[in-house]
N, C-alpha and C positions, 0 to 999 in steps of 0.2 A: 475450905473457906466458904463455899456455896452452902454448906450445911447450916452455918450461922445465919444465913439470909432467909431461911425457910419461914420463920415466924413473921417476918416482915411481909413476905409474899402472901401468906395466909390472911394477915390483917388487911392487906389491900384488897384481896378478893372479897372479903366479907364486907368491906366498906362499899365496894362497887355494887354488891347485891342489895345493900340497903338503899343506895341511891336509886337503883333501878326500881325498887319496890315503891319508893315515894313518887317517882316521876310517872311511871307507867301503870301503876296499880290503881284500881278504883275500889272504893269501899262499897261494899254491898249495901245498897239502900233499897228501900221498898220499891222505888220507881227510878230505874236507871236512865230513863229517857231525858230526865232533867239534870243529869250529871254533866258538869262542865268538862269539856274535852278540847284537844288540839289547842293548847295554850301557845300563843305566839306573841313575843315581845319585840317591839320595834322602837328604835330611837331615830328621830329625824334631825336632832340638833345636838346630840351628845349632852343634853341637859335633862330631859324627861324621857321616860320610857312608857310607851303605850302598849298595853297587853290586851289582846283580844282572844276570845274563845268561842266555842260552838257547843250546842246541845243537840240531842236527837229529837227533842220535842218540836212539833211544828208550831204550836201555839203556846207562847210563854208570856202572854200579856198579864197574867195574874200572878207573875212571879217576879221577884227581884233577886239581885245577887249581892252577896257580901264578899268583898275582895279584901283579903288580909295578907300582908307580907311581913316577914320577920327575918331581918338580917342577923347574922351571928353575933353582932356586937350591939344590937339595938332592940328595943321593945317592939312587939307586934303592933302594926298599924292597920286599921280596917276602915273600909268605906263601903257604902251601899250605892248600887248603880242599877238603873233599869236596863241600860244597854249592856251588851256583852263586851264591855271595854272599860279598862281602868288605867289610870296614869299614876306613876310614882316617879320620884326624883332618881336620876342615875347617879349612883354612888359606887365607890370602889368596894367590891365585895368578892369573896371567894365563891360563896353560894348563898342562896336565899330561898327560904321556904315560903311558898305561896299557897294559900288555902282559899278555895272558892266554894262558897256554900249557897245552894239554891234555896230560897225562902218562898214560902207560899204566903201571899198577902191575905191578911185576915183583918176585917174591920173591927176596930176597937180592941183587938186582941194582939198578942205577940205573934210575930211571924214565925211560922213553924218551918224548920229546916226539913227539906224533903230529900236533899242530896248534897253530898259534900265530897270534894276531891282535893287532894293535896299534891302540889308540884314542887320539885326541888330545882331551882333556877340558878345557873351560873352566868358569869359575864359572857362566856363564849356562846351562850344560847341566845343572846340578844342580837338582833339584826340592825345594822346601820344602813338605813335607806333614806337618801335625801328626799326632800319634798319635790313634787312635780314642778318643773320650771314652766314659765310661760313666755312666749315670744312677744316682745314689746313692739317691734316694727320691722317691716321688710321694705328696703329701698332699692328698687331695680333701676339699672341703666340700660335702656333698650338699645342704645347705639353700640355700647361696648359689651352688652350681654353680661354685665356684672351685677352682683347683688351684695347689699350690705344688710346683714342680719343683726338685730339688736335685741338684747334681753337683759333682765336683772338677775344677778347671780344669787340673791337671797342670803347674802353673807351676814346680815344683821343678827341672825339667830345663832350664830356661832360665836363663842366667847374669844376665840383666837383664830389665827390664820391656819387654814387647812388647804392642802393641795387638792385641786379638783380637776377632773377630766370631763370634758363635754363631748358628746357625740351629736353630730348634726346629720340628719338623714334627709336626702333629697329624692323626691319621687316625681314621676310625671306619667302622662298618658292616662287613659281610662279604659280598663282598670289600671290602677296605679302600679308602676314598676319602680323598684329602687334603682337609681342610676349612680348614686354616690353615697358614701358614708364617711364623713370627715370627722377628724378629732381635733379638739381645741383645748389646750391646757392652760389653767389659771390657778390662782389661789383665792379663796373666799374667807371672809371673817370680818367681824366688827361692824361692817356696814354694807348696805346694798350698793352694788356697783353695776352700772350699765355697760355691758360687754358688747363689743363690735366684732363681727366676723365677715370677711369679704370673700366672695366666691365668683368665679367666672364660669359661665355655662358654655359647653361645646355646642349646644343647640340654642338658637335664638329664642328668647322668652316669648316672642310673638307666635312661634310655631305651635306651641301647645301649652297647657297649664302646668306649672311647676309647683310642687308641694314641699313644705319644709316642716320639720319638727325636731325637738332637741330633748336630751336627757343628760343627767350628770352622775358622777361617781366620785365619792369622797375617799381620798387616800390618807386616812388617819392611821398613822403607824402605831400609835399607843393604844389603839382600841383592839381588844382581843377577839371581839365578836366577828360575826360574818358580815362582810360589806357587800352591798348589792346596788345595782343601778336603780335610779329613780324611775318613775313612770315617764313615758313619752309625753311631751307637751301636746296640747291640741294643735292640729294641723293649721298652718298658714300657707297661703298660696299666692302665686302671681298668675292671673288668668291669661290664657292665650287667646288668639284670634281665629282659631280653627273652628268656626261655627258654620261654615258653608254658605256664607252670605256675600263673600267677595273673593277676588283672585289677587294673589300677591306672592312675592318670593322674598325670602329673608335669608341672611342678613342684608341690610341695605348699606352699600358702600362701606363695607367693614374693612378695617386695617388690621392685619395680623402679621406675626413674625414669621420670617421664612423658615420652612421646615415644620410648621404647625399642621395640625389636623383640623379641618374645617367641615362643619355640617351645614348643608343648605336644606331649606324646606320650601315646598311649593304648596300653597293653599289655593283651593279653587272652590267654586260655587257647587251647591248640592246638585244642580241640574246639569253641570258640565261633566266632561269625561277627561280624565288625565291620560296623556299620551306618553310623554317621556320627559326626562330631566337630564341636563348635560352641564359639564364644566368645561367650556371652551372646546378645544380639540385635544385636551391633555389627558382625558380618561384612558387613552390608549397606552400611555406611559405611566400614569399614576394609578394607584389602587383606588378606584371609585366603586362605592357600593350603594346602590339604590334600594330603599326599603319603604314599606308603608309606615306612616307615623300615626295618623288617626284616620277617622272615617273620611275626612275631606282634606287631607294633607299627605304629602310624600316627602321623604328625606333623601339626601344624597351626601354620603360621607366620603370626603377626599383626604387622603393621607399625604403628608410631607409636601405641602405646596411650595413651589419655588418662587423666588423673587425676580423681578425685572425692573430695570431702572425707569422711574417716572412713568410707569404705565400700570394698568390694572388688568384683571382677567375677568371675562364675562362668564356668568352662569345663567342658564335659562331653563324654562320648562315649557313644553308644548301642550296646549289644551284645546279640546274640541268643544265648541259652544253647543249647549244642549238644544236650543231653539232652532238655530240656523244650520248647525252642522259644520260651520266653518272653523278653520284652525287659526289660532293666534298664539303668540309667544309673550310671556312675561319673564323678566329677568332682573339681575342685579350685577354689580361690579365688586370684585374683591381686590383690594390693594395689599400687596405683600412687600414687606420691607424689614427694617431693623430699628431698634431703639437707638438713640444718639449715643455715640461713643464719648468718652471723656475728652473734652477739648485738649488738643495737643499744643505744646510749646506756647503756652500763654505768656505774653510779655506786654508790658505797658511802658510808654515813653512819651516825651513831649518834645515838640519842635520849637516852641516859642514861649514856654512858661505861661501859656494861657489855656491850653486844653491838653488833656491826656488822651492818648489813643492806645487802646489795647488791641493786640493782634493774637490770633490763634489759628490753628488748623483743625479741620473737622475730624480727622481720624478715619475710622471705618465708615464708608458711605451708608446712609440709611436707605437709599434707593426710593425715597418717597419725595414727592414734589407737590407743588400747589398748596392747597390748604393743609396738607398733611406733612409739609416740610418742617424741619427743625426750627424752633424759635429760641432766641437767646435773650437773656436779661443779665445786666451787670449790677451787682450790689456792692456798695462800699460800706464796710462794717463800722468804721470809725465815725462816719457822719450819718450812717443809716440811710443814705440815699440809694434809691433803686431806679434804674433806667432801663427801658426796653430798647434793645439794639435794633437798628434798621436792617432790613434784608440786604445782603451783600452777596458778591460772587463767592462761589464755593472755594476758589483758590485764594481769596483775599478777604477773610473774615476779620472784621474790626468793629470797634465800638468806641465812641467818643464820650469823655467825661470831663466836665468843666472843672478847672483847678479851683480849689477852695482857698480863700484868703487865709494866710497864716497857717497853712497846713502843708507839710512836705512829705509826710509818711501816709501811705494809703494801703488799705487792706481790701483787696477786690476778691469777689467770688462771682464766677461766671456760671450761669445756669443754662443748660441746654435741654429742651424737652420737645417731644412730639407725641403722637397718639399711642406709641408703644412704650414710652418710658421717658426717663430724664437722667441727666448726669450733671456733674459740676466740677469746676477746677478753681483753685484759689491761688492768690499771689499777693505778697506783701513787699512793697518797694518804697524807697526814698526817691522821689521824683527828681531830685538834683543829680542823682547818679544815673538817670535815664534820659539824658538830653540828646536828641538827634536833630540837629539844626536843619533848616530848610536848605535847598541848593542855592549857593550864591548866584545872584542874577545881575544883569547889566554890567558885565565885566568890560572895563575900558583900559587901554594901554597907551602910554605916551612916552617918547624917547627923551631922555635927559642928556646923556653923553654917549660916546661910542661904547661904553661899558655898562650902562645902567638904564632901567626903565622904571616908570611909575604905574602901578596897578590900582584900580579903584573898582568897587563892586558894592552891591546892596544886599543886606541880609535882615529880614524882618525878625523881630523878637526882642525880648527884654533879658539881657544877660548881665545885669548888675551884680547879682549874687555870685556868679561863677566866672565872669569874664569870658573871653572868646579866644580860641587858638585856631589860626588858619594856616593852611599848608599850600605853598605855591610849587607847582610841578614845572621844571625847566628841562628840556631835552639836553643831554650831554653825551654826544656820541651815540653809541648803541644803548646807553642807559638813560634813565630818567632821574634827574636830580630833584629832590624834594626839600624845600626850605620851610621851616616852621617859624611863624611870627605870632607873638602874643599881642592881642588887641584889647583895648578897653571898650566898654559899652558905648554905643553911639546913639544919641537921641534921635537922629534922623535915619538910623539904620544904614548909613553909608560909611564904608570903611576904605582906607587907603594904605597901600604897601609899597615901599621902595625896594626894588630888586637891583642889586649891583653885582660887580665881579663877573661881567659878561664879556664876550668876545666881540671885537669890532666887526662891523659889516657881516653880521650873522643873523640869520632868520630864526626867530624863536617862536615857539607855540606855547602859550601860557594857559593854565587853568588852575582854579582855586577850589578848595573845600575847607570846611570848618568843623570844629567840635569844641567841647568844653575841656579845659586843661585839667591836669591832675590836681586833686584826687577825685574829681568828678567825671573823669573821662569815661564815656560810654562807647561811642563809635562815631566815625567820621560821617559827614554829610556826603551826598553825591557830588561828583565833580561838576563844576560849572562848564559852560560851553567854552570851546577853545577860542583863543584870541591870538592872532599872528601879527608879528611886527619885526622889523629889522633894525639893528643898531647902526650908528653912524660909522663912516669909513675912518681908517687910520693908515699911516704909511706902513709898507711891508716890514716885517720884523726879521726876516732871514734873507741871506744872500742866495743867489741862484747857484744851482749845481750845473757847471758847464764842462764841455769837452770839445776837442777840435780834431779834424781829420784833414790831412794834406794829400793832395793828389799829384799826379805827374805834371800837371799844367802849372805848377807853382801857385796853386790856389789853396787856401785854407777855408774849411767850413766850420763855423762855430755852431755848436749845439748847446741848448740849455733846457732844463726841465722846468715846466711851468710850476709856479708856487701853488700849493694847495690853498683853498679858500681860507683855512684857518691861519695861514701865514701871510697871505697877500693882504689881508685886512681891508680889502676893497676890490674894486674892479680894475684890473691892470689895463692901462691904456696903451703904453708902448714899452719897448725894451731899448735902452740906450747902450750903444757899444762905443768904446773909446780905445784908441791905441796911439802910441807916440812914434812919429816918423824919425828917420835918422837926423834930420835937421832940428830935432827937439820940438817940433811942432806937434800939436795934438789934433787928431782927426776923429770925428765921431759920426755915428750913423744911427738913425732911429728905425727900429723894426716894428711893424705893427704887432699888436698883441695876438693876432691870429697865427703868427709864425713863431716857431721855436728854433730857427736856425738862420744863418746868413753866410754868404760867401764873400771872401775878401782876397784880392790879388796881393801876393807878397812881394813880387818884383825882386825875387832872390834875396829877400831879407826876412829875418825872424823878428816877431814882435810879441810884446806882452799885451794881451787883450783884456779889457775890463767891460763887464756887462752888468747893468742894473735894471730892475723892474720899477715902473713908475705908475702910480694911480693919482687920484685927485688929492689925496692927503699927503703925498710925498713919494720918495724913492727908497728903494731897498738898499742895504749895505752892498758895497761893490764886491764882485767876484772876478778874479784875475787868473789867466792861464797863459803859458808860454807856448808859442807855436813851434819851437825848435824840437827836433827829434835827434836823440843821441844814437850813435852807432851801436848796434847790438852784437853781442858775441855769439856763442853757440846757443841757438834757440832750441829749446827742448819741446817735444810734442808728446803729450800724455793723453791717456784715455780715462774717461770717468763714466760711471753709470749712476744715474740719480735714483731717487725714491720718491714716490708720490709726485709732487710738483716741484721738487727741490733737487738741485745738483750741488754737491759739496766739492769745493775747489780748495787747493792749497798750493803754495809756492815757496820758493826758497827766499829768505830775507836778504836784503841788500843793505849793507851798512852805510852806504852813501845816500840813502833815501832821506829827503828833507821834507817832502810834502805829501807823503803817503803813497798809496798804490791805487791803481785804477784797473778794474776788470771791464773789458769791453766785449760785447757780443752783438750779434745781429740775428734777427728772426728769418731773414730771407737770404738769397744768394748775394755774393759780393759782385760789384760794389753795392753797398747797402745804403738805402735811402733813409731808413729809420734806424739810427744807431742807438743802442742801449748800453748803459754803463753804470757802474757802481763805484763810489769812492770810499777808500778805507784809510785809516790812519797808519802811521809808520810802524806801529807795534803789532799790527794785524797781519798774519801770514796765512790765514784760511778764511773761507767765507762760504755761506750757504746761499746760493742764488735761487730765489724762489719767484716764480711768476705764473700767473694763471694762463699765460699765453703758451707756455711750454706744452708740446704735444708728444705723445708716445710715438716712437719710430722716426723721429726727425732729428737729424744730427745738428748739433749746435757747436760752433767754434768760439771759444773764449780766448781773448788776448789779454795777457797780464803785462801791465806797464808800471814802472816805478817813476815817481816824480822826483826830480832833482832841481837844483837851483837853475841849471842851465837848460833844462828841457825834460822830455819824457824819453825813457829807454824801454824797449821791448824785452821782457824777460822770457816769455815762452807762450806756447799755445796749449790749450786743453780742449780736446774734442770729446764730446759726450752726448749721451742720450738720457732723456728723463726716464725712458723705459724702452728696452729693446724689444723689437718684434721680429717675427720671422720674415724672410725676404718677400717682397711683393711680387716679383716676377721671376720667371725661370731663366737660367742662362741660355743665351743663343749659341748653340753648338752645332757643328756640322762634321761630316765624315771627310777626312783628308784622303785616305787611301786604305785599301784592304788587301790582305794577302790570304793565303789558304789557312793560316793559323793565327791571324791577328787583325785588329781593326784600329786605326789611328783616328782620333777625333780631336777637334779644336773648338774652343769656345771663346766668347767675348765676355769681358768683365761686366758685372751689373753696375748700373749707375748708383751714385751715392743716395739719391732719393729713393731708389727702389730697394736698397739693401735694408734700410730700417733698423740697422744695428751693425755692430762690428762683425764683419764677415769672418768666419772661422775656417771655412773650407768648402769643398764641393764633395758630393757623394756621387760616384759613377757606378751604376748597377748594370749587370749584364745577365741575360737569361735566354735560353733557347725558346723558340716559339714560331708559330705560323704568322704570316703577315696579316691576315685578316682574322686571326683567332683572338681570343680574349687575352687581355694583358696578364702576364704571369704573376702569380701570387708570391712565388718564391724565386729569388735570384741566386744563381749558382756562384756568383762572385760579386763582391762589393769593394770598391776602392775608395778610400778616404784621402782626398787631396787637400792637405793643409798648407801647401806652399801657394800662397795667393799670387805670386809672380808667375806661376806656371799656368799656361793656358792651352796646353795640349796633353794628350795621354794616349798611350797605346795599350790596348787590351790584347794580351797574348794567350797562348795555350788553347786556341780554339780549334774547331774542326772545320775541315774544308767543305765548301759548297753546303753550308748550314746557315739557316736564318737565325738572327739574334736580335733581341729587343734591348736597346741601350737607353738608359734613363739617366739624366744628369740634373741635379738640383743643388742649390746652395743652402747653407745653413748658418745661423747665428746662435747665440746663447739661448735665444727664445725658441729655437726649433728650426725645422726644415721648411723651406719655401716651396712654391709650386715647382713641378718638374717638367722637363721637355723630353719627349721620347722619340727615338729613331728606330727604324727597322733596317738592318743591314744583313746581306748574304755574303759570306766569305767565298773566295775563289776556290776553284777545284784544284787539288794537289795532284799533278801528274806523277811526280816521283813517288808519292805515296801509293798511287794506283799500281805503278810498276812493281814497287816493293811488295805490295799486297799480292801480286800474281807470282813473282819470283819465289818468294819465301815458301808458299805451299808446295810449288813444283819442286824446289830444291829439297824440301823435307821429304817428299815422296821418293825422289831419286836416291837420296841418301839412305832412306829406309830400304829401298830395293837393293842397292849395292850391299848394304850390311846384311840383308837377308840372304842374298846370293852367296856372299862369302861364308856366312854361317852354314848355309846348306851344303856348300862344297866341302867345307871342313868336316861336317858331320854327316857326309853322304853314306858312310857305312852304317851308321846308326839308323839313319832314315830308311835305308834299304832294308835293314833287318826288321824295322817296325812296320813299314808300309808295303814292302814287296820282297818277301823272303826268297831265297834261292830255291828253284824247282829243278829237280834232277833232269838233265838233258841227255837224251840218248847219244848225242854226238860225243859227249864227254864221258860216257859210261866206260868203265874199265872192261866191262864184258865185251864191249864192241871196239875196244882199242886194239887194233892190229898193227904190228910193226911194219914199217916201210923199209924198202931197201934203199941203199944209198943212191941208187940211180933214179929213184922216184918213179918206180913202175906203177902205173895206174891200176894194174891188176891187183895190187895189194890194198886198194882202198876198201874201206869198210862199207858194207851195205850198198854196194853198187847195184843200181837198178837194172836188172836184166829180166827179160821175159823168162818166166819159170813156172813150173807147175808146183803149186804149194805141196809140201810134204807134211808128214806128221811131225810135230815138234814135241820133243821130250825135254822137259826141264828137270834137270837133275839137281836136287837140293840136298842139303846135309841134314834135313830134319829126320827125326825118328820115324815119321810117317812117310810112306812112299806114295807119291801122287803121280799118276800117269795122266798126262794131259794129251788128249787126242784132238788134233786139229782137223777139222773137216776140210777137205779140199774144196777150193773155190776155183772155178774155172774162169780164167781171165777172158774177157771178151776179145782180147787181142789174140792174134794168131800166135800159138806157142812156138817159141824158138828153141832150138837145141841149146842146151847149156854150154857155156863157154868152158874152154879147157882150163883156162887159168883158174877159174873158180873151183873147178873140180880138183885141180892139183893141190889146192890149198885147203881142201876139206879135212885133211888129216890134222892140220894144226889150228883150226878155227872152229868156233861153234856158230853155225848159221841158223839164225832164228827167223822164222816167217811170222811176222806179227799181223794178224788179221783177226778181227773179232768174229769168230765163228760160234756155233753152238758147241759148247765144251762139255765133254763127258768126263766125269771124274772116275778114274780107275786107280787101283792100288797095285803098284808094281815095285819091284825091287830097284832101287836106284843103281845106276851104273857106277862102277868104281872110278871111272875117269870121264870127266865132262868132255874132254876133247875127242873122245872116242865116238861121240854121237855126231852124226852128219845131218845137216838140215839146210834148207834153202828158204830165203825170205822173199816173198813176192809182194810188191806194192800194187795195190789196185786203187782206182779212184772210187771214192764213195760219194754219192750224191749228197750235197749239203742238205741238211734238215734242220728245222728250227725246233728248239726245245719246247716241249709242252709242259705245262705245270704238272707237277706230280701230286697225286691225291694222297694226302698224308695218312688217310685211314685204311688204304688198301695194302694188303700183304703181298709180298713177292711169291711167285709160284715156286714150287719145289724144284723144278728143273733149273730155274735161274739161280736158285740159292745154292745148289750143289755144284754149280760151274766152278771150275778151278783154273780158268784162264788167267790172263794178266790181271792182277788186282792192285789197286793203289795202296800206298803205305798209309792207311788210316784205320781207325778202329772200326771193324765191320760190325754191323748190328743185325745181320741176317741169321737165319736159322742154322745154315750149314756151319757157320763159325761157332755158334753155340754148341753144336754137336762136337766140333773139334775141341772146344774148351773143355767139354766133359771128358774127352779121351786124353787130353793133355794133362800132365802132372804139374806144370808150372805155367805162369803167365807168359813167360818168354817163349815157350814152345808154341803157345797159341799164336803169338805175334809172328813167328816164323812161318807158321802154316798158312798165314794169310797172304803170302806172296808179296810182290812189290807194291808199295804205297807211296803216293805223292805226299810231300811235306806241306800240306795245307790243312785248313780247317775241314775236318771230315764231314761236318754237318752241312757243308755247302754243295756236296756232290750227290748225284742221283745214282742209285745202284740198280736201276732197272735192267732187265735183261732183254736184249733185242728179240729173242725167240719167244718171249712171253706173249700172251695175248694182249697185254697192255703196252707192248713195246712202242707201237706207233704213237701212242698218246703220252707216254710217260718217259721216254728216253730223251737224252740230250746229246747232240753231236757237235763236233767242231773243236772240242777241247782235247789237246794231246794228252791230258792227264786223266781223261775219263776212261773208265773201263769199257765203255760202249763206243768209244771213238773209232771212227773209220778213217781218220785223217792220217796221212803219213807222218811218222815220227821224224824221218830224214827226208828232206825234199830232194827232188832230182837234181843232178849236177848240170850246171850250165855248160854249154859247149865252149863258150868263150872264156870261161873263168874256171880255173882248176880248183880254186878254193870253194868249199861248200858254203851256201847261203841259207840262212835260216828264214823260213817263211812263217811269219807271225801274223795271224789275223786278229789277234786280240788287242788290248789297250797297250800303247807304246810308252807309258810313263816309265817303265823299267829300263828302257833304252837310254834314258837320260843319265841314269846312275850305273848302268851295266858296265862291267869291266871284265875282260878275259883274264882270268887269274893264271891260266896255263901258259900264256904267252910270255 
C-alpha cells in the first residue's frame, strides 16, 4: 500500500524545494548590496500586517523600494516606499508571494531596478506582537505599603475580545534588581479600558526607589502565526527617601497579620555610621536577617512574626553620629494581629417596638486595640439606612437601629473592618417575631382573701399589635408553679393580675415575667424582683393524730402530733382537751401550743378523750381516743432488719378491729418521754416505718396495738435494727478454775446498747504461747458458742503446766466485735509425770526379761556362734583313766608330782613316722623320787610330759602299742609374759618350722607343713601330720617358736591353746577339795553358758 503513496511524497518534496527557492534564493543582480533581505512581517492588531526588511548597503538615500504582494486568489498590489517598511491588510491566505524591488531614483526618468528579491509568505510566518503598553498612573499608600497600578489595555484596535496576559515587573535598588514578576489576566477588545492592579510591598516604599513596567501577550487561538510578548513599557517609579540627608526607620506603626514576614529598613545620614538593627528581643527565636539595602540604608528581614494582645513590638537601629561620635537610637512599632472574623450569632430584637437592638459575637479575636480595633457598621437594605455602631465591650457587641414607621421586615448587613481586612454578616427578620420585653418593674402584692392575692407591675412599651402574655411564678412545695395570664395593652404601662387558689396562712414569693403570645412568641423577659407576702389565716382543716399511755399510778398521758403548717391554716394558739366524767359532766383543759402532751388522773376510770387545735380563725375537727386497755393474749416477739432508713413491719389481722391499728415505738429507753406512733386503717396489716432519726446499730422496739370499740389491745412486739453492726464492746470474761488439761472460763452478757445487732454467739479461741510474747496468729482450737443463755465454757484436751492465750469475742450478722484476751497456765499433771517415768522403765524391764528368756532358750546356738567348744585336756579321752571303786587317789590323771621329764614319744597312726624328742627341763625344785603308785600304773597308761621345749623332728617307726610307751609329765611354772605384736613380714626360722611338738588343730602355714604336703598323697594325710589343733580361727594364733631369735618379741604366752604356751593344762589339786578346779585367766563370758555335758 505504501507503494501507491510514493508519487504523493515525491510531489510534496518538489513543492517544498520550490518554496525554499522562492523564500531564500536571491536573484543575481549586478549589485547585491541593495537586495532586500530578512523580511519580517508583524501584526499588532490582527487587522494590518507591517513588513520590514534590510539591505547590505549603508547609504540607500537615492533608492526607493517597490513592494508588491500577490495572494493566490487576488491580483498583485504594489506600492512604493522610501522606508524599508510596507503595510498590507491581514487576510486569510495559505501563502502569499511578495516581491521587493530596489529602484534607483532618476530625475525625469523612469526608476531603474537594480535588485529584486521574491519571498513566499504564509500565515504562520507572520508574528503577532501587541503594541507596547504605557503605565497611566502609580498610586502608592505609604502607610500600608500598597500600590495601585493603572494602565489602558489598548483594546480599541481589536475588532473582538481577545484573552490577554499582562506581566508586571517590579525592580528596586540601584542598580536595579528584579524583586517580583506578577501576572495579570484580562480580555481586550472593542474599546480601551483602564486596568487596575494592586500590589503590597514587603519593603516600605520609603526605604528605596521602586520601579514598575508592564508588557502584554495576546492569546488568540485562531491565529496560526507565532505570538510574542510586546515590548516593556517605559519605567515608572516611586522614589524612596534613602538620600542620606536624614535618619528614619520604616515602616511606621505598621499593622500586619500574625505569621507574616516583615522587612524593616533604617536610613541614616551620609556622615553618620550604622551600628546595628534589632527587632525587640525576638531575633533569638525568630529568623532575622540583616543586610545592606542602599548606600545609606540597611534592612532587617523578620520571618513569621507572632501576635500579642493589644500590644506592639519595637524595632530599632543604633547609629553613631558623625560629628560628635555619640550613639542614638531610632525605631518604630509593629502591631501584629488578625483581620476581623465574620460576626457570629447575629440577632436583632426589640423590647418596646421603638428601637431595634442587634447583638453579635466577635468570633476569633483580632488582638488589635486602640485605633486599630475593629469598627462595625449596620446597613438596612430595604430603607438604605446605614449607621455606625458605637464602641462596646467585646463580650457584648450591639448596635441600635430606630424602628421605621409602617415597616416590620428588616434586612440588616453588619460590616466589620480593621487595618487588616473586613467581614460581614446578614440577617432578615420580622420584628414582630423578635420581641423581648423589658423586665417588669415596681411589683406590688396585696392580700384579698385567705386564698388569693392581687399583683400589679409596670412594663414600658407599646404592645397593641401583639398583646402581652405574662407569667407568675408561685412556689408549690419543692416545685415552682407558673401561671400564664394574657393581658391587653395598657396606656400607662401598668398591669394588674389576680392570683387565686392559694393556701391559707402561707408565705408566698412572687415574681413576674412577660413575652408576646403565639404566634409572635420569641422569648421571655427577665424575671422581676421577688415580692413576699402571706395569705390570711383559716381554721385547721384536719383533726389531730393522738395517742395515750397509761402508767402504774393510774395516770394517762395524752400525746398528739402538731399539725403541719399546710393543715393548721394559721398559728395554733392552744389545744383543747375534753372528756366526760361518770356523772355525765364534761371537763376540759387548755394546753399551750408549745406542748404536745398532757397528763390526766383517771381515778380508776377509763374515759374517752377529745382533743382539738385552735387558731384565730377557728378550731380543728375533733380527735377522740379511749383510755381503756384490753387484756392481751400470747404476745409474740419478732425480729426485723431494716434497709436504708426504713424498717418493714407486718402483723396478723384481727377481725374484731374497728378503728385500725397503731404502731408505737420509742427512740430512747423505756419509760419513753417522746413517744412515736403511726395509725393505720383496719385493712392494713403491714407497714414501712421510715424515719430520719433511725440510726444503725440501735435496737428499736415496736408495739403493735389494735383499736376496738372498748379500747386498745396489744398484739405483739417487733424488735429490729435499721442496720446491724458488729458488737461495740468485748465480753467481760474471767477464768473460773484450771486443771492440768482444761481451763474453765465465765463471761457476762453484753448490754443491748453495746450489741448493736442481734447477737448470734461467741467465739472462744485458744492457742499456746508465751505470756509476754506476740499474740498468736493461728489458734489451735476455735469454739463457736451459739447458745446465748450459756455464759461459761470449759476448754479441755490441754497440756499440763503450759501457757495458753484465750480470746473471747461476740459476733452478729455484721461481723465480729472486739475481743478480750487472757493468758492462763495450766496446772502440772503429777499422775502424768509418774506414768511418764513408769512406762519407759517398764518397757526396759520387759525387754530385758524377754531378752533373757530368749537368750536362755537359744543358749546353745549363742554358744556355738560366739564361744565354740575348745578341747579341754581334762576331758580328753587320752587322759581319761579309770578309777577304782574305792576312789583311790593314785588313779587320778595327771597328778602333779615332782619328776624328771622324760622323752615323750607320740605314737600316731600316720604313714609318716615322727619321733618327738623332748628335751629335759630341770625343775628348780628338788627332785623327788617317783611314787610307787604311778610307776605301777605305767603299764596301762600313757604318761605325757607337756612342756614346750625345743623339739627336734626325727623319723622313727611307730610302736605297735601306745600303752607300751612309758612317760612322765612334769608341770613347771612358766613366768608370765605379755604378747608382743608379730611382724607380719618376717618368716619363721627353719628350726621352728621343723618342730613337731604339740600343734594346734588349725591349718598350718609354715614351711615344714608345706614339705609334708608335698610328701602326702591326700589332704587328709597332711591334716593328720600336723598334730593336735584347737578348734578356733587359725588366723588369730601366733606360730612363733620360743627357740627362735625372735621369740622374745614375737611369742604369746598364757593361752592354753597356744603351741608356745607354758601354762599348765591341768591345774594343781587343792588339798581341801578332791574335785579338780579349772583355772581360767581369760574372759569369763563362756562360764555364763557353760554346761558340763559329761555329768
